[in-house]
FIVO-523468 format. One line per field, with one value per residue: residue number from 1; x, y, z of N, C-alpha, C in turn. Coordinates in steps of 0.001 Angstrom, whole numbers, m for minus. Layout:
BEGIN
panu <- [NUM | ...]
n_u <- [X | ...]
n_v <- [Y | ...]
n_w <- [Z | ...]
ca_u <- [X | ...]
ca_v <- [Y | ...]
ca_w <- [Z | ...]
c_u <- [X | ...]
c_v <- [Y | ...]
c_w <- [Z | ...]
***
This chain:
BEGIN
panu <- [1 | 2 | 3 | 4 | 5 | 6 | 7 | 8 | 9 | 10 | 11 | 12 | 13 | 14 | 15 | 16 | 17 | 18 | 19 | 20 | 21 | 22 | 23 | 24 | 25 | 26 | 27 | 28 | 29 | 30 | 31 | 32 | 33 | 34 | 35 | 36 | 37 | 38 | 39 | 40 | 41 | 42 | 43 | 44 | 45 | 46 | 47 | 48 | 49 | 50 | 51 | 52 | 53 | 54 | 55 | 56 | 57 | 58 | 59 | 60 | 61 | 62 | 63 | 64 | 65 | 66 | 67 | 68 | 69 | 70 | 71 | 72 | 73 | 74 | 75 | 76 | 77 | 78 | 79 | 80 | 81 | 82 | 83 | 84 | 85 | 86 | 87 | 88 | 89 | 90 | 91 | 92 | 93 | 94 | 95 | 96 | 97 | 98 | 99 | 100 | 101 | 102 | 103 | 104 | 105 | 106 | 107 | 108 | 109 | 110 | 111 | 112 | 113 | 114 | 115 | 116 | 117 | 118 | 119 | 120 | 121 | 122 | 123 | 124 | 125 | 126 | 127 | 128 | 129 | 130 | 131 | 132 | 133 | 134 | 135 | 136 | 137 | 138 | 139 | 140 | 141 | 142 | 143 | 144 | 145 | 146 | 147 | 148 | 149 | 150 | 151 | 152 | 153 | 154 | 155 | 156 | 157 | 158 | 159 | 160 | 161 | 162 | 163 | 164 | 165 | 166 | 167 | 168 | 169 | 170 | 171 | 172 | 173 | 174 | 175 | 176 | 177 | 178 | 179 | 180 | 181 | 182]
n_u <- [855 | 557 | 690 | 540 | 1868 | 1868 | 4624 | 6608 | 6129 | 6493 | 5732 | 2799 | 1509 | m169 | 555 | 1224 | m914 | m1599 | 705 | 659 | m1570 | m662 | 1570 | 239 | m1127 | 957 | 2024 | 4486 | 6182 | 7384 | 8663 | 9095 | 11090 | 10069 | 10039 | 9532 | 7092 | 8137 | 10890 | 10933 | 9734 | 11660 | 13727 | 12479 | 12154 | 14741 | 16024 | 17605 | 16798 | 17898 | 19894 | 22990 | 23189 | 20557 | 18468 | 18629 | 17076 | 14388 | 11000 | 8489 | 5071 | 1512 | m1718 | m4113 | m6906 | m9491 | m7966 | m6239 | m3595 | m837 | m967 | 1434 | 2629 | 1412 | 600 | 1240 | 3116 | 5223 | 5800 | 6938 | 9649 | 10699 | 11874 | 12508 | 9454 | 7269 | 4180 | 1938 | m1046 | m2887 | m3549 | m6106 | m6842 | m5498 | m5851 | m6384 | m3978 | m2121 | m3098 | m2672 | 132 | 1134 | 1819 | 4384 | 5994 | 6999 | 4921 | 6089 | 7407 | 8655 | 6689 | 5932 | 3638 | 3361 | 2117 | 1014 | 3615 | 6211 | 4578 | 3237 | 1584 | 2492 | 2703 | 3794 | 3092 | 3998 | 4615 | 4102 | 3677 | 1636 | 130 | m274 | m2516 | m4568 | m3462 | m3280 | m5960 | m6925 | m5639 | m6959 | m6092 | m6587 | m5969 | m3537 | m1124 | 1670 | 2563 | 5104 | 7201 | 9364 | 12427 | 14405 | 13273 | 13251 | 15815 | 17320 | 15987 | 16581 | 19211 | 20978 | 23988 | 24441 | 26501 | 27791 | 30334 | 31744 | 33034 | 34740 | 37960 | 39478 | 38499 | 38801 | 38364 | 37500 | 38655 | 40426 | 42885 | 42363 | 43388 | 45478 | 45805 | 43808]
n_v <- [m1180 | 2183 | 5474 | 8315 | 11488 | 14843 | 17111 | 17559 | 15230 | 16023 | 18619 | 20134 | 17801 | 16111 | 13638 | 12651 | 11652 | 9474 | 7911 | 7439 | 5722 | 3535 | 2822 | 2157 | m145 | m1808 | m1886 | m1899 | 813 | 3202 | 6439 | 8457 | 11079 | 14114 | 16794 | 19909 | 22407 | 25004 | 24756 | 23577 | 25659 | 27693 | 26580 | 26499 | 29209 | 29928 | 30974 | 32069 | 31677 | 32833 | 35535 | 37217 | 39965 | 40575 | 38595 | 36014 | 34101 | 31848 | 31623 | 29309 | 28980 | 29168 | 30689 | 30851 | 28713 | 26471 | 24766 | 25747 | 28191 | 28504 | 31260 | 32649 | 32286 | 33846 | 35338 | 38028 | 38296 | 36656 | 37942 | 40252 | 39874 | 40329 | 38519 | 36130 | 35061 | 32389 | 31294 | 28806 | 27072 | 29191 | 30759 | 31298 | 33245 | 35581 | 38392 | 38879 | 37924 | 39780 | 42149 | 41610 | 41324 | 43676 | 45579 | 45062 | 44615 | 46745 | 48334 | 47938 | 45544 | 42616 | 39912 | 36551 | 34342 | 31001 | 28509 | 25182 | 24006 | 22370 | 20791 | 20195 | 22383 | 24476 | 27749 | 31092 | 33965 | 37197 | 40048 | 42860 | 43638 | 45521 | 45010 | 42335 | 40823 | 41580 | 40706 | 37940 | 37399 | 37932 | 35864 | 33607 | 31761 | 29846 | 27821 | 25214 | 26563 | 28577 | 31435 | 33658 | 35855 | 38628 | 40544 | 39217 | 38266 | 40339 | 41002 | 40593 | 42258 | 44736 | 44796 | 44161 | 43511 | 41281 | 39154 | 36012 | 35380 | 33158 | 32652 | 34726 | 35815 | 36736 | 35577 | 33258 | 29765 | 26378 | 25000 | 26589 | 29182 | 32561 | 35151 | 37891 | 40227 | 41086]
n_w <- [0 | m823 | 224 | m1332 | m1271 | m2447 | m2870 | 81 | 2607 | 5237 | 5639 | 6310 | 5637 | 6983 | 7964 | 10442 | 12027 | 10443 | 10632 | 13370 | 13603 | 12103 | 13656 | 16044 | 15236 | 14643 | 12093 | 9720 | 8059 | 5669 | 5236 | 2573 | 1594 | m8 | m2409 | m1259 | m2061 | m1802 | m2276 | m4774 | m6170 | m5832 | m7342 | m9872 | m10285 | m10410 | m8160 | m5261 | m1872 | 300 | 702 | 1114 | 3363 | 2950 | 3399 | 5654 | 6612 | 6293 | 6551 | 6938 | 6751 | 7475 | 7212 | 9841 | 9723 | 9411 | 10857 | 13628 | 14312 | 16457 | 18714 | 19105 | 16702 | 14837 | 11682 | 11538 | 13588 | 12649 | 10241 | 11154 | 11321 | 8847 | 7158 | 4479 | 3554 | 3379 | 2526 | 2959 | 1827 | 1618 | m538 | m1450 | 243 | m258 | m185 | 2525 | 3636 | 2560 | 3723 | 6451 | 6695 | 5861 | 7711 | 8376 | 6093 | 3425 | 843 | m1696 | m1574 | m3061 | m4363 | m5053 | m6348 | m6447 | m8382 | m8485 | m8588 | m10290 | m11780 | m15097 | m15715 | m14179 | m12736 | m12323 | m10565 | m10553 | m8536 | m6390 | m2937 | m2897 | m5192 | m5694 | m4863 | m6602 | m9048 | m8618 | m8279 | m10883 | m12191 | m11401 | m9577 | m6719 | m5019 | m4286 | m4326 | m3314 | m1388 | m1746 | m188 | m38 | m38 | m1475 | m3806 | m5543 | m6096 | m8466 | m10292 | m9310 | m9686 | m7627 | m6056 | m4238 | m2608 | m1653 | 710 | 275 | m2212 | m2371 | m2846 | m752 | 1483 | 4009 | 4524 | 5433 | 3296 | 2015 | 2252 | 2550 | 304 | 1133 | m305 | m2829]
ca_u <- [0 | 1300 | m53 | 1401 | 1605 | 2674 | 5538 | 7281 | 5096 | 6748 | 5142 | 1362 | 1157 | m1124 | 954 | 1446 | m2012 | m1505 | 1783 | 196 | m2432 | 189 | 2325 | m698 | m1481 | 2165 | 2236 | 5716 | 6021 | 8531 | 8335 | 10064 | 11022 | 9765 | 10523 | 8488 | 6767 | 9017 | 12179 | 10661 | 9500 | 12953 | 14433 | 11787 | 12413 | 16194 | 16061 | 18077 | 15879 | 18698 | 20957 | 23725 | 22773 | 19160 | 17684 | 19311 | 16076 | 13186 | 9914 | 7414 | 3906 | 206 | m2631 | m5074 | m8189 | m10194 | m6925 | m5660 | m2153 | m540 | m971 | 2810 | 3023 | 500 | 1248 | 1794 | 4328 | 6273 | 6143 | 7736 | 11074 | 11057 | 12640 | 11810 | 8260 | 6570 | 2893 | 1233 | m2471 | m3517 | m3709 | m7494 | m7017 | m4382 | m6132 | m6196 | m2541 | m1504 | m3518 | m2093 | 1585 | 1507 | 2380 | 5812 | 6664 | 6512 | 4080 | 6866 | 8081 | 8354 | 5907 | 5689 | 2709 | 3773 | 981 | 1262 | 5034 | 6709 | 3606 | 3316 | 838 | 2954 | 2578 | 4306 | 2508 | 4943 | 4066 | 4557 | 2642 | 511 | m670 | m305 | m3866 | m5275 | m2885 | m3679 | m7388 | m7077 | m5107 | m7882 | m5466 | m7229 | m5381 | m2353 | m133 | 2303 | 2827 | 6501 | 7344 | 10648 | 13312 | 15222 | 12592 | 13467 | 17248 | 17776 | 15378 | 17262 | 20630 | 21735 | 25137 | 24653 | 27358 | 28296 | 31784 | 32329 | 33915 | 35606 | 39340 | 40078 | 37781 | 39361 | 37454 | 38118 | 39294 | 41319 | 43276 | 42091 | 44526 | 45437 | 45718 | 43135]
ca_v <- [0 | 3437 | 6725 | 9251 | 12902 | 15742 | 17891 | 16794 | 14877 | 16582 | 19961 | 20175 | 16556 | 15383 | 12231 | 12197 | 10785 | 8228 | 7121 | 7003 | 4553 | 2418 | 2413 | 1505 | m1468 | m2576 | m1999 | m1174 | 1760 | 4034 | 7767 | 8856 | 12541 | 14702 | 18157 | 20848 | 23427 | 26172 | 24479 | 23403 | 27003 | 28385 | 26030 | 26962 | 30648 | 30125 | 31981 | 31719 | 32210 | 33547 | 36322 | 38000 | 41340 | 40767 | 37669 | 34777 | 33281 | 31535 | 31209 | 28576 | 29040 | 29286 | 31445 | 30003 | 28451 | 25501 | 24323 | 26975 | 28420 | 29060 | 32734 | 33138 | 32113 | 34584 | 35835 | 39345 | 38094 | 36130 | 38978 | 41309 | 39580 | 40765 | 37454 | 35540 | 34461 | 31503 | 30994 | 27680 | 26845 | 30481 | 31548 | 31737 | 34350 | 36478 | 39764 | 38863 | 37788 | 41080 | 43097 | 41279 | 41468 | 45011 | 46389 | 44739 | 44742 | 47904 | 47974 | 47546 | 44263 | 41633 | 38731 | 35583 | 33274 | 29851 | 27608 | 23812 | 23955 | 21060 | 20171 | 20814 | 23648 | 25413 | 29152 | 32036 | 35297 | 38138 | 41346 | 43470 | 43529 | 46413 | 44645 | 40886 | 40275 | 41822 | 39834 | 36562 | 37344 | 37829 | 34572 | 32546 | 30842 | 29854 | 26764 | 24557 | 27618 | 29177 | 32866 | 33857 | 37286 | 39069 | 41326 | 38362 | 38056 | 41498 | 41315 | 40681 | 43434 | 45941 | 44598 | 44190 | 42606 | 40601 | 38006 | 35231 | 35513 | 31851 | 32686 | 35902 | 35321 | 37160 | 34887 | 31953 | 28765 | 25081 | 24438 | 27555 | 30394 | 33745 | 36014 | 39182 | 41313 | 40490]
ca_w <- [0 | m882 | 398 | m2023 | m1034 | m3272 | m2040 | 1128 | 3582 | 6564 | 5714 | 6078 | 4988 | 7831 | 8049 | 11822 | 12471 | 9687 | 11231 | 14692 | 13417 | 11684 | 14845 | 16967 | 14729 | 14384 | 10651 | 9337 | 6954 | 5344 | 4735 | 1560 | 1491 | m1303 | m2576 | m884 | m3068 | m1692 | m2898 | m6201 | m6710 | m5906 | m8501 | m11068 | m10415 | m10385 | m7105 | m3924 | m869 | 1286 | 84 | 2119 | 3624 | 2560 | 4210 | 5991 | 7267 | 5535 | 7435 | 6272 | 7628 | 6839 | 8066 | 10546 | 9069 | 10260 | 11783 | 14192 | 14382 | 17784 | 18718 | 18985 | 15311 | 13957 | 10469 | 11854 | 14386 | 11782 | 9259 | 11798 | 11129 | 7482 | 6510 | 3342 | 4143 | 2444 | 3150 | 2349 | 2079 | 1888 | m1768 | m1553 | 1195 | m570 | 285 | 3977 | 3888 | 2262 | 4751 | 7746 | 6751 | 5379 | 8791 | 8503 | 4794 | 2663 | m302 | m2877 | m1335 | m4099 | m4018 | m6125 | m6022 | m7251 | m8521 | m8976 | m8924 | m10687 | m12675 | m16433 | m15780 | m13147 | m13091 | m11338 | m10655 | m9942 | m8198 | m5149 | m1921 | m3185 | m6368 | m5906 | m4684 | m7858 | m10074 | m8322 | m8574 | m12342 | m12645 | m11020 | m8619 | m5407 | m4194 | m4844 | m4553 | m2145 | m1483 | m1362 | 25 | 484 | m894 | m2341 | m5071 | m6400 | m6151 | m9865 | m10912 | m8816 | m9970 | m6379 | m6122 | m2965 | m2867 | m545 | 855 | m1 | m3374 | m2260 | m2735 | 517 | 2551 | 4368 | 5063 | 5667 | 2127 | 1376 | 2972 | 1729 | m19 | 1838 | m1282 | m3985]
c_u <- [889 | 330 | 858 | 949 | 2381 | 3568 | 6286 | 6257 | 5309 | 6190 | 3667 | 871 | 138 | m754 | 1118 | 342 | m2037 | m436 | 1388 | m675 | m1617 | 1016 | 1430 | m994 | m271 | 2458 | 3496 | 5448 | 7305 | 8009 | 9449 | 9975 | 10717 | 10400 | 9360 | 8290 | 7713 | 10341 | 12029 | 10430 | 10806 | 13752 | 13798 | 12017 | 13893 | 16530 | 16628 | 17154 | 16598 | 19828 | 21652 | 23209 | 21322 | 18240 | 18496 | 18360 | 14897 | 12156 | 8844 | 6236 | 2632 | m656 | m3611 | m6347 | m8971 | m9236 | m6242 | m4135 | m1887 | m438 | 430 | 3336 | 2067 | 1282 | 1879 | 3094 | 5480 | 6720 | 7037 | 9237 | 11594 | 11982 | 11932 | 10667 | 7533 | 5317 | 2174 | m265 | m3262 | m3763 | m5138 | m7812 | m5923 | m4635 | m5931 | m4710 | m1854 | m1846 | m2794 | m584 | 2054 | 2019 | 3882 | 6578 | 6130 | 5754 | 4848 | 7608 | 7687 | 7621 | 5820 | 4682 | 3006 | 2667 | 1417 | 2703 | 5471 | 5764 | 3703 | 2601 | 1277 | 2886 | 3149 | 3652 | 3418 | 4232 | 4770 | 3395 | 1418 | m304 | m843 | m1711 | m4672 | m4773 | m3288 | m5165 | m7647 | m6620 | m6062 | m7318 | m6147 | m6614 | m4205 | m1266 | 462 | 2554 | 4231 | 6778 | 8748 | 11495 | 14132 | 14594 | 12714 | 14923 | 17747 | 17238 | 16086 | 18766 | 21480 | 22829 | 25412 | 25410 | 27728 | 29802 | 32495 | 33331 | 34813 | 37033 | 40012 | 39471 | 38397 | 38256 | 38185 | 38864 | 40309 | 41654 | 43044 | 43348 | 44339 | 45205 | 45088 | 43741]
c_v <- [1226 | 4574 | 7800 | 10675 | 13699 | 16534 | 17010 | 16490 | 15490 | 17994 | 19899 | 18925 | 15724 | 13911 | 11735 | 11272 | 9462 | 7325 | 6612 | 5754 | 3325 | 1892 | 1634 | 69 | m2323 | m2783 | m1218 | m270 | 2524 | 5374 | 8178 | 10375 | 12976 | 16068 | 19087 | 21885 | 24617 | 25939 | 24193 | 24767 | 27763 | 27886 | 26521 | 28436 | 30949 | 31215 | 31407 | 32386 | 32996 | 34247 | 37151 | 39436 | 41615 | 39899 | 36404 | 33797 | 33074 | 31007 | 30541 | 28548 | 28974 | 30149 | 30467 | 29888 | 27547 | 24861 | 25564 | 27004 | 28967 | 30590 | 33309 | 33026 | 32805 | 35140 | 37211 | 39219 | 37613 | 37167 | 40047 | 41088 | 40066 | 39778 | 37061 | 34716 | 33650 | 31008 | 29923 | 27795 | 28134 | 31316 | 32047 | 32898 | 35398 | 37894 | 39869 | 38790 | 39136 | 42086 | 42852 | 41453 | 42854 | 45938 | 46178 | 44971 | 45969 | 47462 | 47490 | 46223 | 43257 | 40409 | 37850 | 34577 | 32142 | 28801 | 26267 | 23618 | 22519 | 20298 | 20857 | 22164 | 24650 | 26845 | 29998 | 33387 | 36222 | 39445 | 41917 | 43385 | 44370 | 46029 | 43142 | 40309 | 40426 | 40874 | 38374 | 36391 | 37180 | 36466 | 33422 | 31548 | 30978 | 28825 | 26162 | 25566 | 28039 | 30642 | 33081 | 35364 | 37601 | 39787 | 40470 | 38192 | 39243 | 41836 | 41454 | 41930 | 44726 | 45858 | 44725 | 43143 | 42015 | 39320 | 37321 | 35473 | 34210 | 31891 | 33916 | 35405 | 35723 | 36427 | 33510 | 31040 | 27430 | 24484 | 25381 | 28687 | 31572 | 34545 | 37343 | 40324 | 40754 | 40875]
c_w <- [0 | m642 | m158 | m1759 | m2071 | m2334 | m1059 | 2206 | 4966 | 6729 | 5343 | 5366 | 5756 | 7958 | 9483 | 12288 | 11707 | 10304 | 12609 | 14583 | 12998 | 12859 | 15809 | 16538 | 14361 | 12911 | 10286 | 8133 | 6762 | 4851 | 3789 | 1420 | 70 | m1394 | m2264 | m1979 | m2995 | m2404 | m4391 | m6857 | m6842 | m7107 | m9796 | m11348 | m10621 | m9360 | m5819 | m2915 | 221 | 550 | 1149 | 2184 | 3259 | 3419 | 4421 | 6668 | 6325 | 6529 | 6584 | 7222 | 6809 | 7753 | 8704 | 9718 | 9982 | 11247 | 12322 | 14096 | 15783 | 17713 | 18533 | 17557 | 14352 | 12776 | 10725 | 12624 | 13517 | 10763 | 9868 | 11636 | 9779 | 6784 | 5216 | 3933 | 3075 | 3147 | 2329 | 2610 | 2298 | 643 | m1937 | m604 | 996 | m63 | 1792 | 4320 | 3685 | 3346 | 6075 | 7810 | 6334 | 6472 | 8928 | 7209 | 4068 | 1406 | m1531 | m2698 | m2416 | m3542 | m5263 | m5585 | m7002 | m7210 | m9115 | m9443 | m9206 | m11595 | m14041 | m16535 | m14704 | m13663 | m11958 | m11595 | m9864 | m9633 | m6990 | m4174 | m2272 | m4424 | m6556 | m5759 | m5970 | m8952 | m9856 | m8606 | m10064 | m12863 | m12357 | m10029 | m7262 | m4457 | m4936 | m5182 | m3222 | m2445 | m933 | m1334 | 517 | m545 | m1845 | m3717 | m6015 | m6605 | m7577 | m10546 | m10516 | m9008 | m8710 | m6440 | m4748 | m3264 | m1561 | m454 | 495 | m1151 | m3403 | m2000 | m1426 | 1711 | 2781 | 4867 | 5121 | 4491 | 1468 | 2356 | 2041 | 1480 | 700 | 873 | m2568 | m5313]
***
């Protein structure tokens, strides 16, 4: 028997209760990792989610619905970090999401809504916080999408030269001594 989930079963996969039942009944099973929509979207966008001096943190979350979210993990609280924010299971509430995070992110903050990532009909809707709800509304996307918010999504457009120090010739690390004079 196979229970196949899309994405990675460890994120919003509701597999814990399935595993609990299998454990209770002594049925052996295996969980095979998948690729979460956020990482498939980053690959499809050819986008790094963490860029030096811009964002070194990625927050994966969802807004509360029929399943609650702990108060300490409210969307407003998480948005206050201004990290790269990825919101699952909430595309049908894009206007609410925008309204709730607008206290933390400025209106020009880049947003990408990634629909059915990895499928032949995948689609990316690009915008900014101040126009993404309208664009998503016109696209007809209501589910099977993630909302990705953060400055990293606009780095190429603004020709920002954020670079890791990993390849900087003056930077020493475990495999090389950095040169003093480049």
